[in-house]
C-alpha positions in Angstrom: -56.0 96.4 124.5 -55.8 100.0 123.5 -59.3 99.9 122.3 -60.5 98.5 125.6 -58.5 101.1 127.5 -60.0 103.9 125.3 -63.6 102.6 126.0 -63.0 102.5 129.7 -61.6 106.0 129.7 -64.6 107.3 127.7 -67.0 105.5 130.1 -65.1 106.9 133.1 -65.3 110.5 131.7 -69.0 110.2 131.2 -69.6 108.9 134.7 -67.7 111.7 136.3 -70.1 114.1 138.0 -70.2 117.5 136.4 -69.4 119.3 139.7 -66.1 117.6 140.2 -63.2 119.9 139.3 -59.6 118.8 138.7 -56.8 120.2 140.9 -55.1 123.1 139.3 -51.7 122.3 140.9 -49.0 121.7 138.3 -45.9 119.8 139.4 -42.5 120.1 137.7 -39.8 117.5 137.6 -36.3 117.6 136.1 -35.3 114.9 133.7 -33.5 112.0 135.4 -33.6 109.3 132.8 -36.1 107.4 135.0 -40.0 107.2 134.7 -41.7 109.7 136.9 -44.8 108.1 138.4 -47.6 109.9 140.2 -48.9 108.0 143.2 -52.5 106.8 142.8 -52.7 107.6 139.1 -53.8 104.7 136.8 -53.4 106.4 133.4 -51.4 109.3 131.9 -52.4 111.7 129.3 -49.6 113.2 127.1 -50.8 116.8 126.7 -48.3 117.6 123.8 -49.2 114.5 121.9 -52.9 114.1 122.8 -52.6 110.4 123.7 -53.2 108.2 126.8 -50.6 105.9 128.1 -50.7 103.4 131.0 -47.0 103.7 131.9 -45.6 106.8 133.5 -43.5 108.9 131.1 -39.8 109.7 131.5 -39.0 112.0 128.7 -39.4 115.8 128.9 -42.9 117.1 128.2 -46.3 118.0 129.7 -48.4 115.3 131.2 -51.7 114.7 133.1 -52.0 112.0 135.7 -55.6 110.7 136.1 -56.9 109.1 139.2 -59.5 106.4 139.4 -62.2 108.9 140.7 -61.8 111.0 137.6 -59.6 113.7 139.2 -56.2 114.4 137.7 -53.1 116.5 138.1 -50.9 118.1 135.5 -47.2 118.0 135.7 -44.1 118.4 133.5 -40.7 117.0 133.1 -38.1 119.6 132.3 -34.7 119.1 130.6 -31.7 118.6 132.8 -29.6 121.7 133.0 -25.9 121.1 132.1 -23.6 124.0 132.8 -20.8 124.3 130.3 -17.8 126.6 130.7 -16.4 127.5 127.3 -12.8 128.6 126.9 -10.4 129.3 124.0 -8.1 126.5 122.8 -4.7 128.1 122.8 -3.3 125.3 120.8 -5.7 125.9 117.9 -4.1 127.3 114.8 -5.5 128.8 111.6 -6.5 126.0 109.3 -7.5 123.6 112.2 -11.2 122.5 112.3 -13.4 125.2 113.7 -15.0 122.8 116.2 -11.6 122.5 117.9 -11.3 126.2 118.5 -13.1 126.1 121.8 -12.8 123.7 124.8 -15.8 122.8 127.0 -15.7 122.0 130.7 -18.7 120.5 132.5 -19.8 117.8 135.0 -21.1 114.5 133.6 -20.4 112.2 130.7 -21.8 113.9 127.6 -20.5 113.7 124.0 -21.7 116.7 121.9 -20.4 119.0 119.3 -20.3 122.7 120.0 -21.8 124.8 117.3 -23.0 128.4 117.1 -25.8 130.4 115.6 -25.3 133.1 113.1 -25.2 135.7 115.9 -22.4 133.8 117.6 -24.4 132.2 120.4 -23.3 128.7 121.3 -25.6 125.7 120.7 -25.4 122.0 120.5 -27.4 119.3 118.8 -28.2 116.9 121.7 -31.5 115.2 122.7 -34.2 117.4 124.2 -34.0 115.9 127.6 -30.9 118.1 128.3 -30.5 121.8 128.1 -26.9 123.2 127.8 -26.2 126.5 129.3 -23.0 128.0 128.0 -20.8 130.5 129.8 -20.0 132.8 128.1 -23.0 132.5 125.7 -21.4 134.1 122.7 -18.1 133.7 120.8 -17.2 137.3 121.1 -17.2 137.0 124.9 -14.6 134.2 125.0 -11.2 135.5 126.0 -8.5 134.5 123.5 -5.8 133.1 125.7 -2.3 132.9 124.2 0.3 130.3 125.1 2.8 131.9 127.5 6.5 131.0 126.8 8.6 131.4 129.9 12.3 130.7 130.6 14.3 131.1 133.8 17.3 133.5 134.0 20.4 131.7 132.9 24.2 132.2 133.2 27.0 130.9 130.9 30.7 131.4 130.5 32.1 132.5 127.1 33.4 129.6 125.0 33.9 131.0 121.6 31.0 129.0 120.2 27.3 129.9 119.9 25.1 129.5 123.0 21.7 128.2 122.0 18.7 128.7 124.3 15.6 126.6 123.4 12.0 127.3 124.2 11.0 123.6 124.0 8.3 124.5 121.5 9.0 123.0 118.0 7.4 125.9 116.2 9.5 128.6 118.0 13.1 129.3 116.9 15.8 129.2 119.6 17.7 132.2 120.8 21.4 132.2 119.8 24.0 134.4 121.6 27.8 134.3 121.6 29.7 137.3 123.2 30.0 138.0 126.9 27.5 140.4 128.4 24.0 140.7 130.0 21.0 140.4 127.7 17.3 140.8 128.3 15.7 138.5 125.6 12.5 136.9 124.6 11.6 134.4 122.0 10.3 135.5 118.6 6.7 134.2 118.5 3.4 134.6 116.6 1.6 137.2 118.7 -1.7 135.7 117.7 -1.0 132.5 119.6 2.0 133.1 121.9 3.3 135.5 124.5 7.0 135.3 125.4 8.0 136.6 128.8 11.4 138.4 128.8 14.2 136.9 130.8 17.9 137.6 131.5 20.9 135.8 129.9 24.4 136.5 131.4 27.5 135.4 129.6 30.6 135.8 131.7 34.0 136.5 130.2 36.5 133.6 130.2 39.3 133.9 132.8 42.8 133.6 131.4 45.8 133.3 133.9 48.9 135.3 133.1 52.5 134.5 133.9 54.3 137.7 133.2 58.0 138.5 132.6 59.5 140.9 135.2 58.7 144.5 134.3 61.1 147.2 135.6 62.8 150.5 134.8 65.4 152.8 136.3 64.3 155.9 138.2 63.6 158.8 135.8 63.2 156.6 132.7 60.0 156.3 130.7 57.7 153.4 131.3 58.3 150.4 129.1 55.5 149.2 126.8 52.8 147.6 128.9 50.4 146.6 126.2 49.8 143.5 124.0 47.3 142.6 121.3 45.1 141.1 124.0 45.4 143.2 127.1 46.8 146.4 128.6 48.8 146.4 131.9 48.4 149.2 134.3 50.3 149.9 137.5 49.8 151.8 140.7 50.6 155.5 140.5 54.1 156.5 141.6 57.6 157.2 140.3 59.6 156.6 143.4 62.0 153.7 143.7 60.0 150.6 144.8 57.4 148.1 143.7 53.9 148.9 142.2 51.0 146.5 141.7 50.2 145.5 138.1 46.7 144.8 136.8 45.6 143.5 133.4 42.7 145.0 131.4 41.4 143.0 128.5 40.8 144.5 125.1 38.0 142.1 124.5 34.8 141.8 126.6 35.0 138.0 126.2 38.2 137.6 128.3 39.3 138.5 131.8 43.0 138.3 132.7 44.3 137.3 136.1 48.0 137.8 136.9 49.3 134.9 138.9 53.1 135.5 138.5 55.2 138.7 138.5 52.4 141.0 139.3 54.8 143.8 140.5 56.4 146.7 138.5 59.8 147.7 139.9 61.5 151.1 139.7 65.2 150.7 140.4 67.7 153.3 141.5 69.3 155.5 138.8 71.8 153.6 136.6 74.6 156.0 137.7 74.0 155.2 141.3 74.0 151.5 140.5 77.6 151.6 139.0 80.1 150.9 141.8 83.8 152.1 141.6 86.3 149.5 140.3 87.8 147.5 143.2 91.4 148.4 144.1 93.6 146.1 146.2 95.0 148.4 148.9 98.3 147.6 150.5 98.4 145.8 153.8 99.7 147.4 157.0 103.0 145.7 156.4 103.3 147.1 152.9 102.3 150.6 154.1 105.3 150.6 156.4 107.6 150.4 153.4 107.1 153.2 150.9 106.6 152.3 147.3 109.5 154.5 146.2 112.0 152.1 147.7 111.0 149.3 145.4 113.7 148.3 142.9 112.6 146.0 140.1 116.2 145.5 138.7 118.3 144.8 141.7 119.3 141.5 140.3 121.3 143.3 137.5 122.8 145.6 140.1 124.0 142.6 142.1 125.7 141.0 139.1 127.8 144.1 138.6 128.5 144.5 142.3 129.8 140.9 142.6 132.2 141.6 139.8 133.7 144.6 141.6 133.5 144.0 145.3 131.6 141.0 146.7 132.4 141.9 150.3 131.1 145.4 150.2 127.8 144.6 148.6 126.9 141.4 150.5 124.5 143.3 152.8 123.2 145.4 149.9 122.4 142.2 148.0 120.4 140.7 150.8 118.4 143.9 151.3 117.8 144.4 147.6 116.6 140.8 147.2 114.1 141.3 149.9 112.9 144.6 148.4 112.8 143.0 145.0 110.5 140.3 146.3 108.2 143.0 147.8 108.4 144.9 144.5 107.4 141.8 142.5 104.5 141.2 144.9 103.3 144.8 144.6 103.6 144.9 140.8 100.8 142.5 140.4 98.4 144.2 142.8 96.8 146.5 140.3 97.2 148.3 137.0 96.8 151.7 138.7 100.4 151.4 140.3 102.2 150.6 137.1 103.5 154.1 136.2 105.0 155.1 139.6 106.7 151.8 139.9 108.2 152.1 136.5 109.7 155.6 137.3 111.1 154.3 140.6 112.6 151.3 138.8 114.3 153.6 136.2 115.6 156.0 138.8 117.1 153.2 141.0 118.6 151.5 138.0 120.3 154.7 136.9 121.7 155.3 140.4 123.1 151.8 140.5 124.8 152.1 137.2 126.4 155.4 138.0 127.5 154.1 141.4 129.1 151.1 139.6 131.0 153.3 137.2 132.4 155.5 140.0 133.7 152.4 141.8 135.4 151.2 138.6 137.0 154.6 138.2 138.2 154.6 141.8 139.7 151.2 141.4 141.8 152.2 138.5 142.8 155.6 139.7 143.1 154.7 143.3 141.8 158.0 144.3 139.2 159.0 146.8 135.8 157.4 146.9 132.9 159.3 145.6 129.4 158.3 146.4 126.2 159.5 145.2 
């Protein structure tokens, strides 16, 4: 069949008049994976290979389509252009395969391996029907993108234990903090592959509620000790008698103290002003009418002697003395402060009574005139 086709083509070429010229128009088609037929052509000549074929070609190359009258037209099938965007693989690490160092993005379903020439230009070993255009074209023009590690600002309350902040990347160590305060931190990373964005960590002091004892002093005294191992108490300024607000200042930044009971410091009046005079039981109005000097604590003895001498004469005196004695006994117990005057009065009255009794006895025996004192 091929021999017959070749004979026919030779006969046809010989029969073509010398004056007939082929069209100089050259057509260009992009590779589609389908045969590209020229309408009216009955044979095709592969210019790059120097052979005739009866079926229209589909691979890339230069061809001549020949018509039955001997005329022809040259055309070409060019590779399909595939645009490839090359970017750096930020997950690539030293020691990983070089072919994984870059990532390619393109439209279509192609499987190829990205390589490069000695000068750094990218290339790929794929069939000739495709032409890959890389952007950028050279390794040195690919931007090395690092993995960005971010973390939101966070807030904690002091617990006494370590506060661990994780980056969620296995190869990056967490941040460990403990004491209260504000921190601007970032993760410790390999700068060849990572970039850590700083963020703020706030650790608030723990609040401790205080129930204080009552703090006070007398006017003019020095302030008592207002300090413990954990905090210092301060009060409002002032030294006058009254109440002053107390506040607690922590000695540690990890704690904050809040007074919820007895939050006042009191300054009292001076101690001397606070001591009141000892209470004294003053006599009633009835008692004031009868002077204390008339009290006789031993009228009972006097009455005994009076009865022996003259009962009739002393009957009124006995009644009066008994009443005064009752008053005297009542007054004696009213207070220690009246003890000395009462004792002197008692002694004086007793002496008078005894002398009076002696005089009466003398008058009785002598029968003389009565003497009274």
